[in-house]
C-alpha atoms as a printed R data frame, in Angstrom:
    type eleno elety resid chain resno       x      y       z
1   ATOM     1    CA   MET     A     1   0.000  0.000   0.000
2   ATOM     2    CA   ILE     A     2   1.347  3.417  -1.000
3   ATOM     3    CA   LYS     A     3   1.856  5.835   1.864
4   ATOM     4    CA   LYS     A     4  -0.160  9.050   1.715
5   ATOM     5    CA   ASP     A     5   2.803 11.390   1.682
6   ATOM     6    CA   SER     A     6   1.753 14.195  -0.674
7   ATOM     7    CA   ILE     A     7  -0.272 17.346  -1.121
8   ATOM     8    CA   ILE     A     8  -1.512 18.425  -4.555
9   ATOM     9    CA   VAL     A     9  -2.043 21.934  -5.888
10  ATOM    10    CA   LEU     A    10  -5.432 21.400  -7.525
11  ATOM    11    CA   SER     A    11  -7.005 24.004  -9.767
12  ATOM    12    CA   GLY     A    12  -9.946 21.989 -11.058
13  ATOM    13    CA   GLY     A    13  -8.691 22.065 -14.636
14  ATOM    14    CA   MET     A    14  -7.810 19.129 -16.882
15  ATOM    15    CA   ASP     A    15  -4.172 18.801 -15.897
16  ATOM    16    CA   SER     A    16  -4.387 18.918 -12.117
17  ATOM    17    CA   VAL     A    17  -7.522 16.747 -12.046
18  ATOM    18    CA   THR     A    18  -5.701 14.130 -14.125
19  ATOM    19    CA   LEU     A    19  -2.783 14.264 -11.696
20  ATOM    20    CA   LEU     A    20  -5.223 13.969  -8.780
21  ATOM    21    CA   HIS     A    21  -6.593 10.731 -10.205
22  ATOM    22    CA   SER     A    22  -3.243  9.307 -11.254
23  ATOM    23    CA   GLU     A    23  -1.670  9.881  -7.821
24  ATOM    24    CA   LYS     A    24  -4.770  9.433  -5.646
25  ATOM    25    CA   GLU     A    25  -3.215  6.653  -3.576
26  ATOM    26    CA   ARG     A    26  -0.505  8.934  -2.235
27  ATOM    27    CA   ILE     A    27  -2.434 12.222  -1.881
28  ATOM    28    CA   ALA     A    28  -3.406 13.157   1.664
29  ATOM    29    CA   LEU     A    29  -4.580 16.694   0.920
30  ATOM    30    CA   ALA     A    30  -5.629 18.791  -2.077
31  ATOM    31    CA   VAL     A    31  -5.366 22.572  -1.920
32  ATOM    32    CA   THR     A    32  -7.024 25.035  -4.265
33  ATOM    33    CA   PHE     A    33  -6.106 28.713  -4.206
34  ATOM    34    CA   ASP     A    34  -8.715 31.425  -4.660
35  ATOM    35    CA   TYR     A    35  -6.639 34.264  -6.038
36  ATOM    36    CA   GLY     A    36  -9.338 36.243  -7.814
37  ATOM    37    CA   SER     A    37  -9.043 34.943 -11.367
38  ATOM    38    CA   ASN     A    38 -11.985 35.122 -13.746
39  ATOM    39    CA   HIS     A    39 -12.466 31.361 -13.623
40  ATOM    40    CA   ASN     A    40 -11.582 30.625  -9.984
41  ATOM    41    CA   ALA     A    41 -15.143 30.017  -8.789
42  ATOM    42    CA   ARG     A    42 -15.951 27.458 -11.492
43  ATOM    43    CA   GLU     A    43 -12.616 25.696 -11.059
44  ATOM    44    CA   ILE     A    44 -13.096 25.470  -7.299
45  ATOM    45    CA   GLU     A    45 -16.460 23.738  -7.697
46  ATOM    46    CA   CYS     A    46 -14.886 21.166 -10.028
47  ATOM    47    CA   ALA     A    47 -12.040 20.616  -7.575
48  ATOM    48    CA   ARG     A    48 -14.515 20.068  -4.733
49  ATOM    49    CA   ARG     A    49 -16.495 17.485  -6.691
50  ATOM    50    CA   GLN     A    50 -13.424 15.633  -7.908
51  ATOM    51    CA   THR     A    51 -11.887 15.341  -4.425
52  ATOM    52    CA   ALA     A    52 -15.225 14.297  -2.921
53  ATOM    53    CA   LEU     A    53 -15.447 11.559  -5.541
54  ATOM    54    CA   LEU     A    54 -12.069 10.190  -4.452
55  ATOM    55    CA   GLY     A    55 -12.503 10.785  -0.717
56  ATOM    56    CA   ILE     A    56  -9.540 13.170  -0.537
57  ATOM    57    CA   GLU     A    57  -9.521 16.090   1.882
58  ATOM    58    CA   HIS     A    58  -9.795 19.416   0.070
59  ATOM    59    CA   ILE     A    59  -9.219 22.935   1.314
60  ATOM    60    CA   VAL     A    60  -9.498 26.321  -0.386
61  ATOM    61    CA   ILE     A    61  -7.042 29.025   0.635
62  ATOM    62    CA   PRO     A    62  -7.757 32.664  -0.292
63  ATOM    63    CA   LEU     A    63  -4.965 34.695  -1.847
64  ATOM    64    CA   ALA     A    64  -6.972 37.869  -2.346
65  ATOM    65    CA   PHE     A    65  -3.870 40.068  -2.392
66  ATOM    66    CA   MET     A    66  -2.950 38.662  -5.812
67  ATOM    67    CA   GLY     A    67  -6.222 39.785  -7.365
68  ATOM    68    CA   GLN     A    68  -5.898 43.141  -5.631
69  ATOM    69    CA   TYR     A    69  -2.282 44.020  -6.398
70  ATOM    70    CA   PHE     A    70  -1.030 41.888  -9.289
71  ATOM    71    CA   LYS     A    71  -1.419 42.819 -12.947
72  ATOM    72    CA   SER     A    72  -2.834 40.192 -15.325
73  ATOM    73    CA   SER     A    73  -5.756 39.970 -17.735
74  ATOM    74    CA   LEU     A    74  -6.675 36.798 -15.866
75  ATOM    75    CA   LEU     A    75  -7.501 39.008 -12.880
76  ATOM    76    CA   SER     A    76  -9.141 41.970 -14.589
77  ATOM    77    CA   GLY     A    77 -12.296 40.574 -16.181
78  ATOM    78    CA   ALA     A    78 -13.399 38.387 -19.072
79  ATOM    79    CA   ASP     A    79 -13.308 41.225 -21.605
80  ATOM    80    CA   ASP     A    80  -9.549 41.579 -21.166
81  ATOM    81    CA   ILE     A    81  -8.781 37.942 -22.025
82  ATOM    82    CA   PRO     A    82  -7.146 37.682 -25.477
83  ATOM    83    CA   GLU     A    83  -8.276 35.093 -27.980
84  ATOM    84    CA   GLY     A    84  -6.005 32.877 -30.032
85  ATOM    85    CA   ASN     A    85  -3.381 30.188 -29.561
86  ATOM    86    CA   TYR     A    86  -1.311 29.708 -26.415
87  ATOM    87    CA   ASP     A    87   1.888 30.529 -28.268
88  ATOM    88    CA   ASP     A    88   0.662 33.928 -29.440
89  ATOM    89    CA   GLU     A    89   2.464 36.902 -27.928
90  ATOM    90    CA   ASN     A    90  -0.773 38.381 -26.592
91  ATOM    91    CA   MET     A    91  -1.236 35.384 -24.293
92  ATOM    92    CA   ARG     A    92   1.518 36.828 -22.112
93  ATOM    93    CA   SER     A    93  -1.118 39.149 -20.676
94  ATOM    94    CA   THR     A    94  -2.641 36.122 -18.894
95  ATOM    95    CA   VAL     A    95   0.493 35.508 -16.837
96  ATOM    96    CA   VAL     A    96  -0.123 36.051 -13.118
97  ATOM    97    CA   PRO     A    97   3.351 37.038 -11.872
98  ATOM    98    CA   PHE     A    98   5.048 34.234  -9.900
99  ATOM    99    CA   ARG     A    99   1.707 32.526  -9.281
100 ATOM   100    CA   ASN     A   100   3.156 29.028  -9.032
101 ATOM   101    CA   GLY     A   101   5.984 30.243  -6.815
102 ATOM   102    CA   ILE     A   102   3.493 31.671  -4.330
103 ATOM   103    CA   MET     A   103   1.219 28.636  -4.432
104 ATOM   104    CA   LEU     A   104   4.075 26.169  -4.102
105 ATOM   105    CA   SER     A   105   5.425 28.108  -1.124
106 ATOM   106    CA   VAL     A   106   2.092 27.888   0.683
107 ATOM   107    CA   ALA     A   107   1.692 24.228  -0.255
108 ATOM   108    CA   CYS     A   108   5.210 23.540   1.020
109 ATOM   109    CA   GLY     A   109   4.331 25.070   4.385
110 ATOM   110    CA   LEU     A   110   1.161 22.995   4.525
111 ATOM   111    CA   ALA     A   111   3.104 19.852   3.662
112 ATOM   112    CA   GLU     A   112   5.653 20.368   6.424
113 ATOM   113    CA   SER     A   113   2.906 21.271   8.899
114 ATOM   114    CA   ARG     A   114   1.196 17.953   8.186
115 ATOM   115    CA   GLY     A   115   4.296 15.805   7.969
116 ATOM   116    CA   LEU     A   116   3.980 15.280   4.210
117 ATOM   117    CA   ARG     A   117   7.040 14.893   2.004
118 ATOM   118    CA   HIS     A   118   5.958 15.982  -1.472
119 ATOM   119    CA   VAL     A   119   4.019 18.695  -3.282
120 ATOM   120    CA   LEU     A   120   2.408 17.649  -6.577
121 ATOM   121    CA   ILE     A   121   1.932 20.185  -9.369
122 ATOM   122    CA   ALA     A   122   0.539 19.605 -12.866
123 ATOM   123    CA   ASN     A   123   2.542 21.985 -15.048
124 ATOM   124    CA   HIS     A   124   3.147 20.540 -18.512
125 ATOM   125    CA   GLY     A   125   5.209 21.000 -21.646
126 ATOM   126    CA   GLY     A   126   2.654 23.187 -23.401
127 ATOM   127    CA   ASP     A   127   2.983 25.839 -20.677
128 ATOM   128    CA   HIS     A   128   6.683 26.508 -21.214
129 ATOM   129    CA   ALA     A   129   6.464 29.077 -24.000
130 ATOM   130    CA   ILE     A   130   4.260 31.520 -22.089
131 ATOM   131    CA   TYR     A   131   4.564 30.796 -18.366
132 ATOM   132    CA   PRO     A   132   8.042 31.113 -16.779
133 ATOM   133    CA   ASP     A   133   6.901 29.486 -13.517
134 ATOM   134    CA   CYS     A   134   5.903 26.294 -15.345
135 ATOM   135    CA   ARG     A   135   9.290 25.653 -16.966
136 ATOM   136    CA   PRO     A   136  11.658 22.850 -15.882
137 ATOM   137    CA   GLY     A   137  14.286 25.295 -14.635
138 ATOM   138    CA   PHE     A   138  11.821 27.007 -12.338
139 ATOM   139    CA   VAL     A   139  10.425 23.742 -10.987
140 ATOM   140    CA   GLU     A   140  13.923 22.429 -10.303
141 ATOM   141    CA   ALA     A   141  15.016 25.654  -8.601
142 ATOM   142    CA   MET     A   142  11.836 25.903  -6.528
143 ATOM   143    CA   GLY     A   143  12.202 22.276  -5.536
144 ATOM   144    CA   ARG     A   144  15.745 22.898  -4.306
145 ATOM   145    CA   ALA     A   145  14.589 25.931  -2.314
146 ATOM   146    CA   MET     A   146  11.818 23.922  -0.679
147 ATOM   147    CA   GLU     A   147  14.155 21.065   0.210
148 ATOM   148    CA   GLU     A   148  16.707 23.482   1.669
149 ATOM   149    CA   GLY     A   149  14.060 25.476   3.529
150 ATOM   150    CA   THR     A   150  12.305 22.621   5.339
151 ATOM   151    CA   TYR     A   151  13.496 20.269   8.061
152 ATOM   152    CA   ASP     A   152  12.184 17.194   6.270
153 ATOM   153    CA   GLY     A   153  13.247 18.242   2.782
154 ATOM   154    CA   VAL     A   154   9.817 18.698   1.210
155 ATOM   155    CA   SER     A   155  10.155 18.174  -2.543
156 ATOM   156    CA   ILE     A   156   8.183 18.894  -5.703
157 ATOM   157    CA   LEU     A   157   6.774 16.102  -7.851
158 ATOM   158    CA   ALA     A   158   5.906 17.398 -11.324
159 ATOM   159    CA   PRO     A   159   5.463 14.324 -13.546
160 ATOM   160    CA   PHE     A   160   3.814 16.202 -16.427
161 ATOM   161    CA   THR     A   161   6.582 18.793 -16.891
162 ATOM   162    CA   ASP     A   162   7.854 17.405 -20.178
163 ATOM   163    CA   ILE     A   163   4.692 15.971 -21.726
164 ATOM   164    CA   SER     A   164   1.902 17.525 -23.791
165 ATOM   165    CA   LYS     A   165  -1.677 18.231 -22.812
166 ATOM   166    CA   ALA     A   166  -2.753 15.617 -25.361
167 ATOM   167    CA   GLU     A   167  -0.745 12.991 -23.493
168 ATOM   168    CA   ILE     A   168  -2.299 14.158 -20.228
169 ATOM   169    CA   ALA     A   169  -5.723 13.670 -21.819
170 ATOM   170    CA   ARG     A   170  -4.722 10.133 -22.839
171 ATOM   171    CA   ILE     A   171  -3.621  9.382 -19.275
172 ATOM   172    CA   GLY     A   172  -6.909 10.708 -17.928
173 ATOM   173    CA   ALA     A   173  -8.932  8.711 -20.421
174 ATOM   174    CA   ARG     A   174  -7.198  5.515 -19.307
175 ATOM   175    CA   LEU     A   175  -8.016  6.416 -15.693
176 ATOM   176    CA   GLY     A   176 -11.646  7.186 -16.467
177 ATOM   177    CA   VAL     A   177 -11.435 10.893 -15.569
178 ATOM   178    CA   ASP     A   178 -14.683 12.749 -16.230
179 ATOM   179    CA   TYR     A   179 -13.365 15.731 -18.152
180 ATOM   180    CA   ALA     A   180 -16.860 17.197 -18.381
181 ATOM   181    CA   ASP     A   181 -16.375 18.024 -14.682
182 ATOM   182    CA   THR     A   182 -13.223 20.089 -15.211
183 ATOM   183    CA   TYR     A   183 -12.989 23.753 -16.133
184 ATOM   184    CA   SER     A   184 -10.403 25.676 -18.126
185 ATOM   185    CA   CYS     A   185 -11.839 28.799 -19.790
186 ATOM   186    CA   TYR     A   186 -10.016 32.002 -18.858
187 ATOM   187    CA   LYS     A   187 -13.163 34.071 -19.364
188 ATOM   188    CA   GLY     A   188 -14.966 32.227 -16.558
189 ATOM   189    CA   GLY     A   189 -18.381 31.958 -18.177
190 ATOM   190    CA   GLU     A   190 -21.017 29.298 -17.608
191 ATOM   191    CA   ARG     A   191 -19.764 27.596 -20.755
192 ATOM   192    CA   HIS     A   192 -16.237 27.480 -22.139
193 ATOM   193    CA   CYS     A   193 -15.895 30.294 -24.663
194 ATOM   194    CA   GLY     A   194 -13.984 28.083 -27.095
195 ATOM   195    CA   ARG     A   195 -11.820 30.979 -28.283
196 ATOM   196    CA   CYS     A   196  -9.355 31.948 -25.536
197 ATOM   197    CA   GLY     A   197  -5.908 30.363 -25.434
198 ATOM   198    CA   THR     A   198  -6.723 27.745 -22.837
199 ATOM   199    CA   CYS     A   199  -9.964 26.729 -24.605
200 ATOM   200    CA   THR     A   200  -8.056 26.437 -27.877
201 ATOM   201    CA   GLU     A   201  -5.420 24.302 -26.173
202 ATOM   202    CA   ARG     A   202  -8.096 22.142 -24.521
203 ATOM   203    CA   ARG     A   203  -9.827 21.494 -27.841
204 ATOM   204    CA   GLU     A   204  -6.545 20.654 -29.523
205 ATOM   205    CA   ALA     A   205  -5.540 18.250 -26.735
206 ATOM   206    CA   PHE     A   206  -8.660 16.134 -27.178
207 ATOM   207    CA   ARG     A   207  -8.282 16.206 -30.952
208 ATOM   208    CA   LEU     A   208  -4.627 15.154 -30.892
209 ATOM   209    CA   ALA     A   209  -5.370 12.475 -28.306
210 ATOM   210    CA   SER     A   210  -8.235 11.145 -30.458
211 ATOM   211    CA   ILE     A   211 -10.560 11.374 -27.451
212 ATOM   212    CA   PRO     A   212 -14.132 12.745 -27.647
213 ATOM   213    CA   ASP     A   213 -14.297 16.253 -26.183
214 ATOM   214    CA   PRO     A   214 -17.105 16.426 -23.583
215 ATOM   215    CA   THR     A   215 -16.753 20.197 -23.163
216 ATOM   216    CA   ILE     A   216 -19.725 22.450 -23.951
217 ATOM   217    CA   TYR     A   217 -18.414 25.493 -25.807
218 ATOM   218    CA   GLU     A   218 -20.219 28.712 -26.716
219 ATOM   219    CA   ASP     A   219 -19.304 28.199 -30.369
């Protein structure tokens, strides 16, 4: 039997929900951060349902200061979200400065407080072009800082760092993940807009993985 030695940073999107299911035997706690993004509320509801399904403890921690003081179109309303592919230059406006660094720091403190050894995060290869705090160098450096800054050497586990979202979708399909109960759209509407960068990436992932897309889009 695998020891429950980990905490997961769980957004409620495709990637982190897949990681939740793939590592469920070792996850003692899932934490979702409410930092004021357009889609936070819908993601949080998905995260709650997914953890309840697996019987994993779930907590939501507010990080209101990020929404109040940080600059990002992800924090300033649906109308500011650019449309197009993830690799387009305008997608840089969706970067929330050092978001993963802040979340990993809090998760690290939670892990050490609960005697857990690892923090799971679901960054993936498709994030690297736009998001600096999803890249291998950042994850490695943050992992070293966490190990050096904790008595028990809390470490990061980021198994999706070098794979595509399509491969994540394939993993989830094999695990039976209900992707209809995940949320990605940066605009935060009742339905996925189908046009923003993360919707475009989501659509492409299912297509490349040859998996039916259960998402309801506006168009």
